[in-house]
Steps between C-alpha positions, in 0.01 A plus 500: 500500500139394547480683833626817338244470222216444750615800709506722191149392395364561851664843511360595159153388611525708820615811316237453231220475753626812683503693172149379415367607840658843460295559185163413658300820568389528861230762463330755281765765452350667197472876535155651530338636188533877450123546522496312829785709632322821408179383665682394817686831512175694462341301782804554721497875431126518575554318829780742592276797421221359717744438784635856470147639512418283803794643692340844470153379609352512843405179681132539408581552133722189504216293650259628235747421221557147635126446527455616141775267373352208695155564351651519151678165547178341626312624196767357271487165680122494475525573127739208454267257674202622298682439171519127568135474605270416210185556707318209332521241775176317415618414149828373639318292761274349233801416287670333798186293568482393136866399506446299817198322350697419185785353701257290704343364181830349388545132592712408799816294465427131549710308753578177307487339157179304570311814595628667182377209286159508669468873441600457137230231453241731657596780262479277194155376610378859543646604165341209309163561667459158668 
């Protein structure tokens, strides 16, 4: 009787864990937003139109078009890097130096209790003016 009860509990546990694993999502399966779909479709159609136009071009025209696209991408990349650049490096360097000086001014950690007591006595002497 006990063996049967243990077997039933183990079986219920196994089936329960299988059911729980079946409900766990394994990835993002949400459909794209309609605006995103429209944008992607427009980009795809534009790429198809460019490809159709390229099939009618001569080799020299294709080279010129590729060169133009490459220059456009380089300009976009240069614009992205310039957005992050503040251009005020001296102010940033001065701030970094001030931060470093402030961190150096803070007391160092003392290695043992005796050194801590000595430092505390020194501070109290300085504070009282003796």
